[in-house]
C-alpha positions as a Markdown table, in Angstrom:
| # | Residue | x | y | z |
|---|---|---|---|---|
| 1 | Met | -15.7 | -4.5 | 16.5 |
| 2 | Ile | -14.6 | -2.4 | 19.5 |
| 3 | Ala | -17.0 | 0.4 | 18.4 |
| 4 | Val | -19.1 | -2.4 | 18.3 |
| 5 | Tyr | -18.8 | -3.3 | 21.5 |
| 6 | Arg | -18.7 | 0.4 | 23.1 |
| 7 | Ser | -22.0 | 1.0 | 21.4 |
| 8 | Leu | -23.9 | -1.4 | 22.7 |
| 9 | Met | -22.5 | -0.9 | 26.4 |
| 10 | Ser | -23.3 | 3.0 | 26.3 |
| 11 | Gly | -26.8 | 2.4 | 24.4 |
| 12 | Arg | -26.4 | 4.2 | 21.7 |
| 13 | Gln | -27.1 | 2.1 | 18.2 |
| 14 | Pro | -24.8 | -0.5 | 17.1 |
| 15 | Ile | -26.2 | -0.6 | 13.4 |
| 16 | Leu | -24.8 | 3.3 | 12.4 |
| 17 | His | -21.2 | 2.0 | 13.4 |
| 18 | Val | -21.8 | -1.5 | 11.3 |
| 19 | Leu | -22.9 | 0.7 | 8.5 |
| 20 | Ala | -20.1 | 3.2 | 8.6 |
| 21 | Leu | -17.2 | 0.4 | 8.6 |
| 22 | Phe | -18.7 | -2.1 | 6.0 |
| 23 | Ser | -19.3 | 1.3 | 4.1 |
| 24 | Leu | -15.2 | 2.3 | 4.4 |
| 25 | Met | -14.3 | -1.7 | 4.2 |
| 26 | Leu | -16.0 | -1.5 | 0.3 |
| 27 | Leu | -14.8 | 1.6 | -0.3 |
| 28 | Phe | -10.8 | 0.2 | 0.4 |
| 29 | Leu | -11.9 | -3.3 | -1.6 |
| 30 | Asp | -13.1 | -1.1 | -4.4 |
| 31 | Ala | -9.7 | 0.9 | -4.8 |
| 32 | Ala | -8.2 | -2.0 | -4.9 |
| 33 | Tyr | -10.4 | -3.6 | -7.7 |
| 34 | Leu | -11.1 | -6.4 | -5.2 |
| 35 | Ser | -15.4 | -5.4 | -4.4 |
| 36 | Pro | -18.1 | -7.9 | -5.2 |
| 37 | Leu | -19.8 | -4.6 | -7.3 |
| 38 | Asn | -17.4 | -4.0 | -9.4 |
| 39 | Ser | -18.4 | -4.5 | -12.4 |
| 40 | Arg | -16.2 | -2.2 | -14.7 |
| 41 | Gly | -13.5 | -4.5 | -14.7 |
| 42 | Val | -9.6 | -3.0 | -14.5 |
| 43 | Pro | -8.4 | -1.0 | -16.9 |
| 44 | Gly | -5.0 | -1.3 | -18.2 |
| 45 | Asp | -3.9 | 2.4 | -17.4 |
| 46 | Val | -5.5 | 2.1 | -14.1 |
| 47 | Arg | -4.8 | 4.0 | -10.9 |
| 48 | Asn | -3.8 | 1.8 | -8.1 |
| 49 | Trp | -5.6 | 4.3 | -5.0 |
| 50 | Val | -4.8 | 1.9 | -1.8 |
| 51 | Pro | -1.0 | 3.6 | -1.4 |
| 52 | Met | -3.2 | 6.8 | -1.1 |
| 53 | Ala | -5.8 | 5.3 | 1.0 |
| 54 | Val | -2.9 | 3.9 | 3.5 |
| 55 | Leu | -1.2 | 7.3 | 3.5 |
| 56 | Val | -4.7 | 8.9 | 4.5 |
| 57 | Ser | -5.4 | 6.5 | 7.4 |
| 58 | Gly | -1.6 | 6.4 | 8.4 |
| 59 | Leu | -2.1 | 10.2 | 8.7 |
| 60 | Leu | -5.0 | 9.8 | 10.5 |
| 61 | Ser | -3.9 | 6.9 | 13.4 |
| 62 | Met | -0.8 | 9.3 | 14.2 |
| 63 | Ala | -3.3 | 12.5 | 14.2 |
| 64 | Thr | -6.2 | 10.9 | 16.0 |
| 65 | Phe | -4.1 | 8.5 | 18.7 |
| 66 | Gly | -1.2 | 11.5 | 19.0 |
| 67 | Trp | -4.0 | 13.3 | 20.3 |
| 68 | Lys | -5.6 | 10.7 | 22.7 |
| 69 | Phe | -2.1 | 10.4 | 24.5 |
| 70 | Tyr | -1.1 | 14.0 | 24.7 |
| 71 | Ser | -4.4 | 14.7 | 26.4 |
| 72 | Ile | -4.3 | 11.8 | 28.5 |
| 73 | Tyr | -0.3 | 12.5 | 29.4 |
| 74 | Arg | -2.1 | 16.1 | 29.7 |
| 75 | Ser | -4.6 | 15.1 | 32.3 |
| 76 | Gly | -2.2 | 13.7 | 35.1 |
| 77 | Gly | -4.6 | 11.3 | 36.0 |
| 78 | Asp | -4.6 | 8.0 | 37.4 |
| 79 | Lys | -1.6 | 6.0 | 36.3 |
| 80 | Thr | -3.3 | 2.8 | 36.6 |
| 81 | Glu | -6.1 | 3.4 | 34.8 |
| 82 | Ser | -4.6 | 5.5 | 32.1 |
| 83 | Gly | -1.9 | 2.9 | 31.2 |
| 84 | Trp | -3.4 | 0.8 | 28.8 |
| 85 | Ser | -4.8 | 3.4 | 26.9 |
| 86 | Ser | -2.0 | 5.8 | 27.1 |
| 87 | Gly | 0.2 | 2.6 | 26.0 |
| 88 | Leu | -2.3 | 1.4 | 23.3 |
| 89 | Ser | -2.3 | 5.2 | 21.6 |
| 90 | Leu | 1.2 | 5.4 | 21.2 |
| 91 | Val | 1.2 | 1.6 | 19.5 |
| 92 | Phe | -1.3 | 3.2 | 16.9 |
| 93 | Val | 0.8 | 6.2 | 16.5 |
| 94 | Val | 3.7 | 3.8 | 15.7 |
| 95 | Leu | 1.8 | 2.0 | 13.5 |
| 96 | Gly | 0.0 | 4.8 | 11.5 |
| 97 | Gly | 3.8 | 6.0 | 11.1 |
| 98 | Tyr | 4.7 | 2.5 | 9.8 |
| 99 | Met | 1.6 | 3.1 | 7.0 |
| 100 | Thr | 2.7 | 6.6 | 6.6 |
| 101 | Gly | 6.3 | 5.6 | 5.5 |
| 102 | Thr | 5.3 | 2.9 | 3.6 |
| 103 | Ala | 2.8 | 4.9 | 1.6 |
| 104 | Val | 5.6 | 7.6 | 0.9 |
| 105 | Asp | 8.2 | 4.8 | -0.1 |
| 106 | His | 5.5 | 3.3 | -2.5 |
| 107 | Met | 4.8 | 6.7 | -4.3 |
| 108 | Thr | 8.8 | 7.6 | -4.3 |
| 109 | Phe | 9.6 | 4.2 | -6.0 |
| 110 | Phe | 7.2 | 4.6 | -8.7 |
| 111 | Ser | 7.2 | 8.8 | -9.3 |
| 112 | Asp | 8.0 | 9.0 | -12.5 |
| 113 | Pro | 5.6 | 7.1 | -14.3 |
| 114 | Asn | 7.4 | 6.2 | -17.5 |
| 115 | Asn | 10.3 | 4.8 | -16.0 |
| 116 | Ser | 9.0 | 2.4 | -13.2 |
| 117 | Gly | 5.9 | -0.8 | -13.9 |
| 118 | Lys | 6.0 | -4.2 | -13.4 |
| 119 | Ala | 7.1 | -6.9 | -15.7 |
| 120 | Ala | 7.7 | -10.6 | -15.5 |
| 121 | Ala | 11.6 | -11.2 | -15.8 |
| 122 | Asp | 11.2 | -14.6 | -16.6 |
| 123 | Ala | 9.5 | -13.8 | -19.9 |
| 124 | Leu | 12.1 | -11.3 | -20.7 |
| 125 | Gly | 14.5 | -13.7 | -20.5 |
| 126 | Val | 16.2 | -12.5 | -17.5 |
| 127 | Lys | 18.0 | -14.9 | -15.3 |
| 128 | Asp | 19.9 | -12.8 | -12.5 |
| 129 | Ile | 16.5 | -12.3 | -10.9 |
| 130 | Arg | 14.6 | -15.2 | -9.3 |
| 131 | Cys | 11.3 | -14.0 | -8.4 |
| 132 | Glu | 8.1 | -16.4 | -9.5 |
| 133 | Gln | 5.7 | -13.2 | -9.4 |
| 134 | Met | 5.6 | -10.0 | -11.6 |
| 135 | Val | 8.6 | -8.0 | -10.4 |
| 136 | Leu | 8.0 | -3.8 | -9.2 |
| 137 | Val | 10.5 | -2.3 | -11.5 |
| 138 | Arg | 11.9 | 1.1 | -11.8 |
| 139 | Leu | 14.4 | 2.0 | -14.4 |
| 140 | Thr | 17.8 | 3.7 | -13.3 |
| 141 | Ser | 20.9 | 5.0 | -15.7 |
| 142 | Thr | 22.6 | 2.7 | -14.3 |
| 143 | Gly | 20.0 | -0.6 | -14.6 |
| 144 | Ala | 16.9 | -1.4 | -13.1 |
| 145 | Asp | 15.7 | -1.3 | -9.3 |
| 146 | Tyr | 13.4 | -4.2 | -8.7 |
| 147 | Arg | 11.0 | -5.5 | -6.0 |
| 148 | Cys | 10.2 | -9.0 | -5.4 |
| 149 | Pro | 6.8 | -9.2 | -3.9 |
| 150 | Val | 6.7 | -12.2 | -1.1 |
| 151 | Ser | 3.5 | -11.7 | 0.4 |
| 152 | Ile | 1.2 | -8.8 | 0.4 |
| 153 | Ser | 0.3 | -7.1 | -2.3 |
| 154 | Leu | -2.5 | -4.8 | -3.4 |
| 155 | Gly | -3.9 | -3.7 | -6.5 |
| 156 | Ile | -2.4 | -6.0 | -8.4 |
| 157 | Met | -4.2 | -5.3 | -11.7 |
| 158 | Ser | -2.8 | -2.3 | -11.7 |
| 159 | Ser | 0.5 | -0.9 | -13.3 |
| 160 | Thr | 1.9 | 0.0 | -9.8 |
| 161 | Pro | 0.5 | -2.7 | -7.4 |
| 162 | Phe | 1.2 | -2.3 | -3.7 |
| 163 | Val | 3.6 | -4.0 | -2.0 |
| 164 | Pro | 4.6 | -2.8 | 1.7 |
| 165 | Trp | 8.1 | -3.5 | 3.4 |
| 166 | Pro | 9.4 | -5.6 | 4.4 |
| 167 | Ser | 7.1 | -7.8 | 2.3 |
| 168 | Tyr | 9.6 | -7.7 | -0.9 |
| 169 | Val | 13.0 | -8.6 | -1.9 |
| 170 | Pro | 14.6 | -5.6 | -3.5 |
| 171 | Gly | 17.3 | -5.8 | -6.0 |
| 172 | His | 19.1 | -4.2 | -8.6 |
| 173 | Ser | 19.6 | -5.6 | -12.8 |
| 174 | His | 21.8 | -4.6 | -15.5 |
| 175 | Glu | 20.1 | -7.4 | -17.5 |
| 176 | Leu | 16.8 | -6.6 | -16.3 |
| 177 | Lys | 17.2 | -2.9 | -18.1 |
| 178 | Ala | 18.6 | -4.5 | -20.8 |
| 179 | Ala | 15.7 | -7.0 | -21.4 |
| 180 | Ile | 13.3 | -4.2 | -21.4 |
| 181 | Asp | 15.1 | -1.5 | -23.3 |
| 182 | Met | 15.2 | -4.2 | -26.1 |
| 183 | Ala | 11.4 | -5.0 | -25.7 |
| 184 | Phe | 10.9 | -1.3 | -25.9 |
| 185 | Arg | 13.1 | -1.0 | -29.3 |
| 186 | Glu | 11.5 | -4.4 | -30.8 |
| 187 | Thr | 8.1 | -2.5 | -30.4 |
| 188 | His | 8.7 | 0.4 | -31.5 |
| 189 | Arg | 10.2 | -1.1 | -34.7 |
| 190 | Leu | 7.4 | -3.3 | -35.1 |
| 191 | Asp | 4.6 | 0.0 | -34.9 |
| 192 | Gly | 6.9 | 1.3 | -37.3 |
| 193 | Lys | 7.9 | 4.6 | -35.1 |
C-alpha cells in the first residue's frame, strides 16, 4: 500500500506495483499450498517452501533496510527529517533478523528428514503431551523433541509445517519416541520387511 501511495504521488503508474505485489502474494500462497489456483492437491512428500521464502525475505529485508539505514547515517543530513526513516529502517532490519532466525530454526529442527516430521500424539496414545493439533517431532537418542503449535502454522499439509517462534510450545517426551518406534515396528511387521 505504501508503494502504491508513493507511486500515485510521484506520477508513476501504480498498476505495476499492484501487479508485482499481487504476483508475489500468489507465489507465496502457492508455496504454502493455499493458492486458489492450486488444482494439483498436496502430495504426501511435498517440500514446504514457506521457510525458504521467509529466509530469503528476511535476508533481503536486512540487506535492503540495512543499506538504507547506512546511507541515511552516512549522508549526515537533517536529523529530524531522517529520524523516522532511520528508525523504521532499523525496525525492518530487526524484523528481517527475526524472519531469518525463525527460518533457520525450522530448517535446523527438520534437518534430518528420516527422524523428523509431524505426528498426532493423541492418536498414538501418548499421555504426557497435551496438544490438540499435530505435533512437530524430531527423534533423538534420548526421546523425542516436539513442538506443539498454538497459533501460526504455514504449509500444514506438508510433512514439515512452518511454525515460527514463539507460536509453539516445545517439549521432550520419552513416551512419544516409544510410541513412534512401536508404530514403525508394527508397520514393518505388517509389510513383512
